[in-house]
C-alpha positions as CSV (number, residue, x, y, z in Angstrom):
1,M,-18.6,7.0,1.5
2,K,-22.1,8.0,2.5
3,G,-24.7,9.2,0.0
4,G,-22.9,7.8,-3.0
5,S,-20.1,10.3,-2.9
6,K,-16.8,9.4,-4.5
7,M,-13.5,9.0,-2.8
8,D,-11.1,12.0,-3.4
9,W,-8.1,9.9,-4.5
10,Q,-6.0,13.0,-5.1
11,K,-6.2,13.8,-1.4
12,V,-5.4,10.2,-0.5
13,Y,-2.3,10.3,-2.8
14,G,-1.3,13.6,-1.4
15,I,-1.4,12.3,2.2
16,L,0.5,9.2,1.3
17,E,3.1,10.9,-0.8
18,N,3.7,14.0,1.4
19,A,2.6,13.4,5.0
20,I,3.6,9.7,5.3
21,Y,6.5,9.2,3.0
22,G,7.5,12.8,2.1
23,G,10.5,13.2,4.3
24,R,11.8,9.7,3.7
25,V,12.1,9.6,-0.1
26,D,15.2,11.4,-1.2
27,N,15.5,11.0,-4.9
28,E,13.3,11.5,-7.9
29,Y,13.4,7.9,-9.2
30,D,12.3,6.5,-5.8
31,M,9.5,9.0,-5.7
32,R,8.2,7.9,-9.1
33,V,8.3,4.3,-7.9
34,L,6.4,5.3,-4.7
35,N,3.8,7.1,-6.7
36,T,3.3,4.1,-9.0
37,Y,2.7,1.8,-6.0
38,I,0.4,4.2,-4.3
39,R,-1.8,4.5,-7.4
40,Q,-1.6,0.7,-8.0
41,Y,-2.8,-0.2,-4.6
42,F,-5.0,2.8,-3.6
43,N,-7.8,3.3,-6.1
44,E,-11.5,2.3,-6.6
45,G,-10.4,-1.3,-6.9
46,S,-9.1,-1.1,-3.3
47,L,-12.7,-0.5,-2.1
48,S,-14.2,-3.2,-4.3
49,G,-11.6,-5.9,-3.7
50,K,-10.2,-5.8,-7.2
51,N,-6.5,-4.9,-6.8
52,P,-3.3,-6.8,-6.1
53,L,-3.7,-6.6,-2.3
54,S,-7.2,-8.2,-2.4
55,G,-5.8,-11.5,-1.3
56,L,-4.0,-10.0,1.6
57,V,-6.3,-7.2,2.8
58,S,-10.0,-6.7,2.4
59,V,-11.8,-3.5,3.2
60,P,-14.6,-4.2,5.8
61,K,-18.1,-3.6,4.6
62,S,-19.0,-1.8,7.9
63,N,-17.6,1.4,9.3
64,K,-16.9,-0.1,12.8
65,P,-13.3,0.6,14.0
66,E,-13.1,-3.0,15.4
67,D,-13.6,-4.4,12.0
68,F,-10.8,-2.4,10.6
69,M,-8.6,-3.4,13.5
70,Q,-9.2,-7.0,12.7
71,V,-8.0,-6.5,9.2
72,I,-4.9,-4.6,10.3
73,Q,-4.0,-7.3,12.8
74,K,-4.1,-9.9,10.0
75,V,-1.5,-8.0,7.9
76,P,1.8,-10.0,8.0
77,E,4.8,-8.3,9.6
78,Q,7.0,-9.1,6.5
79,D,6.0,-7.9,3.1
80,N,5.6,-10.5,0.5
81,P,8.0,-9.5,-2.4
82,D,5.5,-10.9,-4.9
83,I,3.0,-8.0,-4.3
84,F,5.8,-5.7,-5.5
85,G,6.7,-7.8,-8.5
86,L,10.0,-8.8,-6.9
87,P,11.6,-12.2,-6.9
88,V,11.1,-14.4,-3.8
89,N,14.8,-14.3,-2.9
90,I,15.1,-10.5,-3.0
91,D,15.9,-10.4,0.7
92,R,19.2,-12.2,0.1
93,S,20.1,-9.6,-2.5
94,V,19.4,-6.8,0.0
95,Q,21.4,-8.6,2.8
96,R,24.3,-9.0,0.4
97,F,24.2,-5.4,-0.7
98,N,24.0,-4.2,3.0
99,S,27.0,-6.4,4.0
100,N,29.1,-4.9,1.2
């Protein structure tokens, strides 16, 4: 943000909640969980490296697109359940549920 202006987090939350996930979340409880995660991971700490994703993703200090692409390319394909507070073996539970 140039000139010391602050990030408008309400706009970021609105984009994430409505434009990106809006049509995919179909019940109130899941929407509350989504809102909690959005606010946990996207905040002032996101820009300063002081949030739970700091070990996985760091915001580049520059505004060059190639620096952001390098960060994106380093993000693992599989989500680590630990960042969501889930047990390591959660995938087995999901597979078992889906097979039933």
